[in-house]
N, C-alpha and C positions, 0 to 999 in steps of 0.2 A: 503495500501498498502505502507505504515513506516513499522507493522508487519511482511509483508511478506521479507520486502526489509533484516528485523533486519534478520529472520528466516532461510534466504540463506549465510547472512553473520554468522551465529551463525554456519553452517550446511559446511560450508566453510575454518573456522579459525580449527575448532575441524578436519574433515576432514586432515588438511596442520598439526596439530599437533601430529595425531597420523599416518600420514606418512610413518615417519623415527622411528617408537617404534618399536621394533627386535615381530616378533611373542608371543603373549602371550604363546601358548602349546611348542614352541621349548623353549624359556626360561625357565620355567616350567620343561621341561625337564634337562635343562640343571642344573637349582637346584638340581633336584632329584639325576641326576649327582655323582656330587661332595657329597652330603651330603655323598650316600651308597663308594663312593670312602674312603672320611673320615672314614666312619665304616667299612668297611674292613683294610684300616689303621691300622691296630691295635696300633703297636707300636711307628706309628706319625713319622717315620720318611719319610714321601711324595712321598710314590711307597708301593704299593703292589706286598708281596711275593707268591708264588706259595701257600706255606701254606697257608697264608693270603688267598688266594681267593679260596681257598676249604671250604669255609663259605658261597659261593656262586656259586651253582654246574653247572649253565650255565657258571658264567666266568672260572670257573676251566675245564672247558671242553674245551674251546676256550684259551687257553692260552695262549698255546705255538703260535697259532696266532698270538694271541692280541700282543705278543711281538717281537715286531717288530726289536727293536736290539739286543734278546738275551741275555739279560743280568743275565736275571731271576725273573727279574720287572717291574713291568709296572707299568709309573709313568702316571698322570692324563693324561695328552693330549691319552698317548697309551689306556686307560682306556675309556676314552669319545670316542675315536675312533671306540672300541667296540657295546659300547653301541648303537651309533650309528646307526649298522649297524645289522640286523636282527639275533639273533642267533636261534636256532635249541632250544626248547622247551624240556627240559629231562625232568623235572618234571612234565608233563601234565601224566595224565591219557591216555593212548590212547582208553579204551574204549567207 
């Protein structure tokens, strides 16, 4: 009986502790997007220019729509919003 109660208590504690944690997949996806943004931002000015975006064919194709304030640069929030949307895979071989 004690063992059963101990297992139930441990399960409840574990469930309560992990209930408020962000989804692991979303967290990894966000981290990957941040790393990609940093790699595209070659001059480390905190934004990605149209010429920097050319290193990513999908982003380059979506640049104008991703640049929501039309200043010619993508901020990290603009880039992250773009990566959250499905983008056409221009690199995929159609065959």
